[in-house]
N, C-alpha and C positions, 0 to 999 in steps of 0.2 A: 844647824849645820856648822855655823861659825865656831861654836864652842867645841863641837866634835872634831872639826878640822884642826884645832889648835894642838890636839894630841899628836898629830902626825907631823914629822919633820919633812924637810924638802928632799928632792931627789938626791942631791949631793950627800946629805947626811945618811940617806938610805944606802948609797953605794959605799960610803966609808964604813958604815956599820956592817955591811955585808961580809967583808973579809974578816972582821974580828969575830962576829957572831957565828958564822958558818964554819970557821976554822978552829973554834974553841975545842978544847978537850978537857973534860967531856962536854958534849953539846948540851946546851940548855934548851929543852923543847919549848918552854914557855916563852923565852926571849926570842927564839927563832920564829915561833908562831906570830908573835907581835910584829916582827920585822916583815914577814910575808904578808901579814894583813895590811901593813902600810903600803907595800908595793901594789897589791891588788886595789887598794883604795885609790892610789894615785892614778892607776889605769882607769878606774871607774869614773873618776871626776874629769877625765879628758886629757890627762897628762900623757905625753908621748915620749918614748925612749928611742934614742938612736939605735941603729943596728948594732954598733959596738957595745953600747950600754946594755941593750937587751940581751945580747949574747953572753956578756959577763954575768949578768944577773941570772940568766937561765942555767948556765953550767955551775954557777955557785950554788944555786938552789938544789941541783941534782946531787951535790955532795951529801945532802941530808938523807939520801936513801939508806945510808948505813945505820940510821937510827930506827928503832922498832916502834916508837911512839905512834899510835894510830892517828890521833888528832893532828900531830905534826905532819904525818904522811898525807893526810887529806889536804892540809894547807899547801903542802909541796905540790900536789897534783893541780890544785886550783891555780897556783902561781905559774907553773910551767905551761898549763893550758892557755893562759892569757898571754904569756910571753912568746909562745911558739910562732905567732903570726909575724913577729918582728925579728926574732933572733935567727941566726944562721946555724946550719949543721945540726938542727934539732933532731934529725932522724937517728943520731947516734945514741939517743937515750932509750930507743925502742926496747933493747934487751932488758934494761932495768925495769921498765914498765911491765914487760911480759912475765917477769917473775911474780908480780903481784896479781897477775891474771890467771894463775894456775887454777884449774877446776877444783882441785882438792884444797885450795886455800880458803880458809873460813874467816879471813880478815875483813874488817868493816870497810876498808878503803878499796876493795876490789871494784865497785862501781866507778869510783873516781879514776882508777887506773884505766878502765875501759874508755871513759870519756876523753881522758888525756891522750890515749893512743889514737883515737879517732881524729882528734884535732891535729896531732903531729903527722899522721898519714896524709891528712887533707891540708897540708901546710900551704898557705897563701892561695887556697882555692885550686891547687893542682895536685893530683895524686902523685906521691913520690914513686919513682920507678920501682916496680915489683914489690911495693910495700904490702899490698894485700894479696899477692898471688902466691905467697908461700903457704904450704899446707899447715904450718904451725899456727900462723895468725888466723887462718880460716877455722882451724879446729878450736881455737880459743873462743872465737865469736860464736860458733855453732853451739858450743857447750854453754856459753853464757846466756844465749837466747832461750834455752830450755831449762835454765837453772830454776830451782824451786824458790829461790830468794827473789822476790819481785823487784828489789832495788837493782840487783845485778841484771836480771832479764830486761828491765826497762832501759837501763843504761846501754845494753848491747843493741836493743831494738832501735832506740833513738839514734845511736851512732850509725847503725846500718842505714837508717833513713837518710842521714846527712851524706853518707858515702855513696848512696845509690846513683846520683847524677854523674859521679866520677868513675864508678866501677860497676856498671849495670850487670854485666855478665857474671861477675863474682857474687854480687848480692843475690842475684836470681837463683844461684845454686843453694841458697839457704832457705828456699821456699818451704821445704818439709819441716824444718825446725820452726819457722815462723808459724806455719799452720798448727803445729803442736802447741806453740805458745798461745795461740788464739783459743784452742780447745782445752786449755789447762783446767783441770777439775779443782785443784787446790794448790795453794802456794803458801810460803812462809816468809817471815821477815825476822830480823833480829835487832834487838836493842841491848846495848851493853858495851863495855869497853873491851878492846882487844889490845890495848897498851896499858901497862900497869898503873899503879897509883890508886886504883879503885874509884877514880873520878868518873863521872858520866861521860861516855864516849872518850875516855882517856884524858879529859881535861884535868889539869892540876896534878898529873902524875908525870914523873920523869924517868921511872925505871923501865927497863926493857922486858920485864916479866909480862907474859901474855896470858890473858884469861880467856876462857871460851865464851862465845856469844850465847845469848839466850834466844831461842827460837820460838816465835809466836806466830800463830796463823794470821794470814792477811785477810782483811775483810773488804778491801777496795778493789782487788783484781785489776789494778791499773795497767798491768802488763798486757792485758787483753786489748785495751784501747790502743796502746803503742803497736802491738802486733798486727791489729786489724789495719791500721794506717799503712804499715809497711807492706802487708799482703796486698792491699788494693794498689799501692804504688807499683808493685811488681806485675800485677795482672791488669792494669787499667787499659792496656791496648787490646785486650781480648775480652770483648763484650760478653761472649758466652761464658767465659770463666768467671767473670764478675757476677753474672746472673746466677750461675750455679752456686757461687760462694754465698750470695744473699739468701738463696733458697735453703742451703744447708744450715746456715747460722740463724735463719729466721725463726725456727721452732714451730713451724706449722701455722694453721689458721689462728690458733689461740695465742701463739707466741710463747707458750709455756715450755716447749721442748728445746729452747735455745740453750747453747752452752755458754753464752755470754752473760756474765754476772755483773760486769761494770756498766753503769748507766750511760757513761760517756761513750763507751764502745757501741752500745745499742743506738745511741743518737747518731753516731757516725755511720752505722749500718743503715739507718733510716735515710740519711742523706744520700748514700750511695744508691739505695733502692729508688729514691725519687729521681735521681739523675738517669738511671737505667730506664725507668718508666717514661721519662720525657724523651729519651732518644729512641726508644723502641715501643711504640704503642701496642704491639702485639702481646706484651707481657703485662699490660696494665691491670687486667683482671686478677692475675695471680698475686701481683705485688700489692694491689689494693686490699686483698684479703689479709696479707701479712700486716699492712699498716693498721687495719681495723683491729687485728689481734693485739697489736702493741698499744692500742688505746686503753686496754685493760691492765697494763703493766702496773706493778706496785710503785714504780718511780714516777714522780710528777714530771721530771725532766723528759723521760721517754714518752709519756702521754702527750705532753705538749708538742714534742718534735713530730710525732706521728700525726697529730691533729693539724699542725701547720703544713706538713707535706701533702696531706689530702686537700686542704684548702687551696694550695698553690698548684694543684694539678691542672693541666690543660683540659678544657672542655668538661670540667667537673659538673655533675648534675646536682639538682636540689636534693634528690634522694641520697646521693653519696655524701652530701654535706651534713646530713642529720646527726650522725654519730659524732664527728669531730666538733660540731657546734655545741652538742650537749656536754662534751668534755670541757670545752672552753667556757661554757656557761657556769660549770661547777667552779672553775678557777676564779671567776669573777667574784664569787662569794667567799673565797678563802681568805684567812687573815694574813697570808704572806704577800707583801707588796710586789715582789718579783713576779709571782704567778699572775697576779691581777694585771700588772703592766703588760706582760707578754700576751695574755689573752686579749686584753683590750686593743693592743696594737694589731694583732692578727685579725681580729674582727673588723677593725677600722679599714684595713686593707681589703678584706673580703667584701665589705659593704659596697665597694666601688662597682663590683660586678654582680653580686648576689644580695641586693639589699633586702629582698623579701625573706630570704633564709635567715639573715642576721636579725631581722625584726623580732624574732622570738626571744631575743635576749634584751629587748628594750627595757623591761622592768628592772632587771638587774643593773643595766647600764645607767639608768636614771638615779639609782641609789649611789652610784660612784661619782656623780657630779660633785657631791659634797665630800669626797674622799680627801683626807689631809694631804695625800701625795698628789700634787697638782699635775704631775705627768700622767698619772692614771686618769685623773679627771678630764684632762685635755683629750685623750683618746676616746674616752666615754662620750664626751659631748660631740666630737667630730663624727663618731659612728652614729649617734642619734640624729645628727643633721642629715646624714646620708640615708637613713632608714625611716625617718619620721615623715608625717604627712603635713599638708599645708596648714592644718589647724594648729599644729604644735610649734610652728616656726617662731611666732612671737614669744611664746613662753621660753623656748630654748635660748633665743637671743638675749632675753632678759637675764637668764641664769649665766650666760657667758660673760656678760658685761661685768658681773660681780667679781670675777677672778682673773680678768685679763691683766691686771696690774701685778698679780702674784706669780706669773709664770715667765719663763725666759723667752727671748725672741724666737728661738727655734720652734717652740710649741705655739707661739702666737702665729707664726707663718702657717702651721698646720691648720689652725682654726680658720684663718683667713682664706686658705685654699678651699676648705669645706664650705664656707659662706659663698665663695665664688661659684662653686658648683651648684649650690642651692639657689642662687639667683637665677640661673638658667633653667633650673627644674621648676621653680615656682615664681614666674615673672610677676605675678600679681602682688607678691610680697616685697617688691623691690624697694618700696618706700622705707620700711622698717630696717631692711638690710643696709640700705644706703646710709641711713642715720647711724647705724652701728659702725659702719666703715669710716664715716667721717669723724666719729668720736674717737675711735682708736688711732686715726691719723693724727690727731692732736696730741696723743700720748707720747711719752718718751719711747725711743726705740732706735735700733740700728738701721742700716741701709736695706738689708734683705727684708726686714719686716715692712718698712715703709714701701719698698718696691712691690711687695706682694699685695698690699692694700691698693696701691695705685693701679696695678695690673687688673685687680678685681673690678675697680671702677671703669677701667678701659673696656673690659668685657661687657659690663652693663650698658655702657654707651653704645657699643657696637651691636649688641643683640637685643636690647630692650629700649626701643626708641622713646618710650614714655619717661625714662629716667634720665635722658640726656641733659635737659636743662638743669636739673637739680645736681647731677653729678659734676657737670662743668663748673657750677658755682662753688661746690665744695673743693674742687681742684684749684680754682682761682684763689680761694682763701688759704689753701695749703702752701702754694708757692710764695705767699707773702712771708712765711717764716721757714721755708724749706732750706735745710743746710746741705742738701745733696745736689750737686750740680747736674748729675746725670738725670735725676728725676725732674728737676726744673726744666731741662732742655726737652725731655719727652713730653711733659705736660704742655709746654709752649707750642711744640709741634702739633699736638692734638688740638689745641685751641685754634691754631691756624687752619686746620682741616675742617673742624666741625663748627667753629664759631660763625663764619660767614653765612652758613645755612640756617642759623638760628633766627627766631622771630625778632630778637633785639640784639644784633651783633655789637652795637656800640657799647653795651654795658661791660664787655670784656676788655675794651681798649685800655681802661685805667689800670687794670691789673697787669697787662702786658707791658705798658709803658713804664710802670713802676720798676719793672725788672731792668729796663734800660738805665734808669737813674741809680738804682741801689745795688745791683749785682756785679759779679766779676765779668771779665771780658767774654767768656764762653757763653754765659747765660744772656749777656747783652746782645751778642750776635744772633742767638736763637730768637730773641724777642724781636729783633729787626726783621728777620725773615717772617715771623708770625704776623707782624703788622702788615708786611707787604702782601701777604695772602688775603688779609681783610680788604686791603685797598683794591686788589685785582678782582676778587671773587664777589665782593659785596655789590648789591644792586643800587645802593644809595650813593649818589654823587657827592653829597655833603660829607659822608664818611671818608670817601677817597681824598677829598680836599683836606680834611683834618689830619689824615694819616700822612699826607705829603708834608704838612707843617712839622709833624713829629719827626719824620725821617730827615728833614733838613737840619733839625737840631742835632741829629746823630752824626752829621758830617764833621762835627767838631770833637768827636770822641777821641780819647787818647790811644785807643787800640786800632791798629790799621785794619783788622778784619771787620770790625764794626763799621768803620768809615767806608770801606770798599763795598760792603753789602748795601749800606744806605745809598751810596752813589749808584750802584747797579740797579736797585729797585726804583729809584727816582727816574732813571732812564727807561726802565721797563714800563712804567706807568704811561709813558708818552707813545709807545709803539705797541700795538695789539699783538703783532706777530712775535715780538720778544716775550710778551707776557704769556702767550700760549706755550712758548718753548721753555721758559725758565721758571714759571710759577705753576701753570696748569698742567704741565706734562705729567701723565700718569705712569710712564714707563721709565725704567732705569737700565743702564748697561749691566749685562751679566758679568759680575766681577771676575769669575773664574775664566770666562771666555776672553774678557779684556786682558787679563794677565797672560794667558797663553799666546794671544796675538802680539802683545807687546814684547814678550820674550823672543818669539820668532822674529819680530822686526829688528830687535837689537842684535840678535845673533847672525842675521843675514847682512853681509857687508854691502851687497848691491841694493838692498832695500833702503839704505840710508840716503840714497840720491833723491828719493821721493818722500814727501811728508806722509806721516802715518795716516792711513785711511780708516777713520773711525766708523765710517758707514758699514764696514765689513764686520763689525762686532754686533752680534744679536742682542736684542733688548728683551727684558722680561718685565712683568707687572710688579708693582710694589708688593703685592701679596706674595708672589713667587719669590721675590728677593728676601722677604721676611722668613719664608719657609726654608730657603736655602741657607740663610744665616743661622737658623735653628738646628741645622744638621750637626751631629757631633763631629768634632775634628778627629783626625787619625789618632792623635795622642790621647784624646778622651776615650776613644774606643779601646785602645790598647790598655789603658790604665783602669778600665772599668772592672769592678770586682765580679767574680764568677758567682753571681747569685741568681736564683730563679726569678726573682722579682725584676731583674734587669736583663733577662736572658733574651729579650727581643733582639733580632739581628740588627746590626748597625745599618744606617741608611746607605743605600748603594751609591757609588760615586756618580756625580752628575755627568752629563754629556761633555761639558767643557773640561772637567777633570780627566775624563778618558782621552779627550783630544790631546791634552797636554802630555799625558803618559805615552800615547802613541808617537807624538812628535819627538819626544826624547828618545824613544826606542829606534825610530827611523834615522835619527842623527848618527847613531853608532854604526850604521851600514855605509861603508865607503862608496859603494856603487850609486848611492842616492845623494851624494854630497853636492852634485851639480844641479839637482832638481829644484832647489829653492825651498821655501817654506811650504808646509802642508796646508792646503786650503780647507780641507774637511776630511774627517775620518768617520767611518760608520759608528753610530752611537751604540749599536748592539750587534755583535757578531752573528752572521747568518749560519745556522746549523745545517751542515751538509750530510750528516749521518745521524742515525738513531743513537740514543745514549747507551744502548745495550750492545752495540756492535764491537767487534774486536779492534777496529781502527776508528777513531773518532776525529772528525775534521770539522772545523768552522772557518769562516772567511771574514776578514775585515778589509774594506776597500778604502784606499787613501787617494784623495784627489789632489794632484799638483797642477800647476799652471799649464804645463805641456805634457804631463805624464799621468798615468793612473797605475797604482801599484796594488796588487792583490796579495794580501797576507793570509796564508793558510796556516792555522794552528792545528797541528797533528799530534794525536796521542796514540801510542801503542800499548794496548792493555794485555798483551800476551807476555807473561813473565819470562818464558824460556826462549824467546825469539828476539833477534835484533834485525832491524830494517836498515839497509845501507843504500846510499845514493838515492835518497827519497826526493821525488819531484812531482809536480802537478802539471799535467798537459791540459791546456785550455784551448778549446776549439769553438770559435764564434759560430752561432747558429745562422748568421747571415753574412754575406761578403761585404756589405756596405756599412759595417759597424763604425767606421771612422777611427779604428784603433789598429796599430801595428805592433806586434810583439817585439820586445827588445831582447830580453834574456830571462833566464830562470836561475835563481840562487838555490841550489840544491841543499839538502840536509845530509851531511856525511853519514851519520848513524843515529838511529832512534831506537831506544829500548824502553821498557816499562819504567825503569828507574829515572831516566832523564826526560821523560815526557812531561809536558808537550814540547815539541820542536816547531820551528817556523820555516816555511818555504815561501819565498817571494817570487812573484811573477810580475814583470814590468811591461807596460804598453805605452806607446807614444800616441798622443792625440794628434791626428792629421791636421785638424783645424781647431786650435784652442778656443776660438770664439764660439764654436758650436758645442752643444751638450750631448755627447754621444750616449745613446741608450742601446744596450746590447744584452744578449743572453749567451752564456758560455756553457758548453758541455765539459765537465771536468773529470779527469781520470788520474788517480793516484798511482804512480809507478815507483817500484823499488826492487831491491834484491833482498830476499829473505834468507836469513841464516839462523841455524839452531845454536843455542848456547850450551857449552859443555857444563853440566851441572856441578862438576867437581871444581873446575877452575874459573868458571864464568866467562871464558874466552870463546868468541864465536868461531864456528868451524870455517875452514878455508873455502870449502865449496858451498855455494848457495844457488838459489834459482830465482830468475826474474819473474815478477808477478805484477798484476794490475788490479786496481780496486776502483770500481765505478762509484762516484758520489753524486749528490744532487747538483742541479744546475745553479750557476751563479748569475744573478741579474744585476745589471747596472741600470738604476732607475732614477727618476726625478727625486722622489721623496727619500730623504736620508742621505743621498749621495751628493746632490747638487743644491737642495733646498733644506735649510735648517729653520726651526721655529724661531720667531722673533715677535715680541709684543709690539703693538701699535694702537693708536686711537683710530679705529676703523673709519669713522665718519670723516674726520679731518684728512686722513691720508688718502681716502678714496676720492675726495674732492680735489686734493692736490694733484693726483695722477689723472685728472680728467682729460688732459690733453696728451698724456703719455700713451705709448703703445698699449693696445687692448685687444681682446678677443672674446667672442661669445659663441657658445655652441650648446645644443640641446642633446641630452642623452636619455635613453630609456633603460632604466635599471629594473627590469622585470623580475629579477631574482630576489630583490630586496623585499623583506616582509614587513618593514616598518621604516619610518623616518629616522628613528634612532639607529637602526642598523645601517642605513645609508650614510648618516653622519659619521659613525665610527669607521666605516670602510673608507670614506673619502679622506678623513684625517690620517688614517694609517697609510694610504697610498701616497698622499702628498707630503706627509710629515711636516705639517704647518701648525701654527698656534691658533686654536679656536679663541675667539674674542667675545667678551660680554656674556659668557654663559650660553652662547648659541649652540654649543655641542649637545645640549639637552633640549629637544623640541618641546615647546609648550602646547602645541596642538598636534592631534593625530593625523591631520590631513594636509596642513600647509605649514611650511617652515622655511626660514632663511638662515643658512650657516655662513658665518663670516670667518675667514682665515687670513693669517698674516705670516709671511716668511721672509727670509733673507737668502739670496742666491750667492753661493760661494764664488770666489774669484772676481769680485767687483761687479757682480750682476745686479746689485741693488735690491731694493725692496720689491716684493710681489704680494698683491692682495687678491683674494678669491672670494667672490660672492656666489653662493650656491642657493638658488631658489628651487624649492622642491615641493611637489604635491604627491600625495599617496592615495591610491584607490585600490580596493581589493580586486584581485584578478589581473590588474595591469601593473602592479608594483609601484615604483617610484619614477616620476618624470623629473629630470634635473635640467635646469638652465644654469650653465656654468659661465660666469663672467670673470675675466681675468684682467687686471691692470698691473703693469710692471714698467720698469725703466728701460727694458730691452724687448724687442719683438721676439727674439729667440726664446726668452723666458716664457712668454705667453704660449708659444708653440710647444714648449717643453711640458707645461702644465696640461694642456689639452691632450697631448700624446700620452701622458701618464694616466689620465682618467680614461681616455678612449681605448688604450691598450689593455 
């Protein structure tokens, strides 16, 4: 690149050469081409031109339109296309470009003119006013789309594709021409010079004499590929039109009748067909027949795309997989590396869900283990690991060991993940697999590879108890030379959790303390915490004494975090209550809930007078916290590629995230400014209408300290009707509900286009210390007006109407009580002297203990603890629940002792312990109601 760059002068030299070269008489095409090449090169390597510089260059370049040299004209179009994004007043050159776009013009640079015109019309990402709306420009584009020359047709189609987001209505009018381009039976291209000199494409000639092009038939049919992409872009919002397009172009069951000759166009059509089949299961049978027909196409590319589409179908059966697997099996034996790689990768993915079907390819896959292309060999071995039996594990692992050093980290991770799955499938083979993982852990590799190996060992420790001792020993050896701080910290944490329960916990202390002596501050702090867990959780008094000595040495550490942790744990060792809180505690705060509570606390001026009440933040188990951390972030979800393999719906927002969103929404309503922070909002809106009805309503309840606000989300599904002055009338079913209505915030107008709209109804709590439980009859009231179809304006006259919706209930579970994790035994004992209540209920309608557990959890909306939500016996069971009461109500624990007998149903003894007697009464009322 350095030697090449020396040929090109600087920007200043280009600008000085511009005036002399472009104003010469006669113009030298060769010298001008060289100068334009330098300008384009400078832009390519990242040089930027100022607006004035770019404008000067742009209009200087346009002076060359007077010369007829075709190669020079192509260079001119390339230059003005690149400069148009920076230069000003570029639209002025449109008329000059249109001269070269004439349908009767047989010049070679007509495609260049079309692309340049598209770029100038789309200047700076904004459509120039009326640039596309003139009949002349449209006529040029329409003629170019159906031109027999594929270069011209492709240039027009790709330009239209780029213009579509800016001028959808205009491009949609070209649909007939695009359809004609898709169905083109034959096309032609030309090669030859159109600017004299006899040189190839005009190079080397400077005369203005024009020679005719040589027309040759096209064999690529590339314009069909571009036309199909544009046709789908125009019709993508109309599923029926897309389905019809696929059936018309599919060519019947055999696929032989299709007009598409370009393999890439057929691959594109297959992807559209797979997308339609995924969205509409009713057409699966017809599209599956088309896909099976394409399996017999003469193009390998089309065969593979059809096979992959069938393999990635939802709920695909073993019978449906027979034909595509046979095609992929043929590809495994082909001499072409690309086909072997594609087939092996597809089979490796399919083996996760259909290992038995893929097992028919095992013989061919085994021959690929020795393939010189190690990428192919990697996918072959991982597929065999998923489809093989227990007897073949040792042989496969021996073969893997041979080429692990020859492949990149990316493929090493794939193999380790396959071993990780195999460990859980064949736990009896854990010894050989653990030996393999420990050996690759000592090899050279990056962070992702080492992390994958460590995660595989973590899974073995968790799910295969027999492997725990050996795996922990290998991890201890690994941290002796580990260069990745994150991995060292994770392993030290695991040692602190699992080590104290091992038969010989003392053997791990040396490895942990070595980290205190030899590592950086982050790892030293983690090692101190790990040592403390051994001291608190180990049953050996001598071990605790030794750890105390080690922690005392850490008090002299140069890092304050290490010193503070050592001092904290030395104090914890002396007080059992502190040890239970800071070391043995199994729960953590829900970070999303903590964040929303802190935001509300900071934004409320009155709240600053009191310290932040951390007891109001619900807790979750460490398992739940890990699952919550694994959820994809919003940015990850937005940036995810649209592939079928990742087409699973993103995880729904957590309850705490919904709370934060509701709180922000309520802050924007001035009427609620004096209500203070929201204590709780419904995790799931209550549906008050069926999904098929003309008006759809759901309700979210917001609990404040002295008020309750009902938020009604209302949708109008009738397109030619607008609802005005929309309100919801709430009538309590009993007079002693403890709530007094304040006001209703109406919705001025609601149409199908601006749905859903929100109506708020506010109530005051007569006694904020009590937890009001009530049921409300709700009626939707509005004035209905018809819309004028021509203007879209509602008529002046309308009629008042009412619409009855389902009742809204204010209950204990979900409104006042939120789930919160706790250590049931310790908390139950702690609340021994607190307010409590016990009552017996006969649940005769329950058909099993599992049904009773599910019903109680749903009614109370509390966190089941210790796996007690799944009964271990069919006749006797105890369900343990924990929750947190909003508004400072404190913790509440529920113990449900149940017995089941046929004919009598479930007998329930409900025991409640809470920090307030009102909470106990609330729980009993919720279950008894």
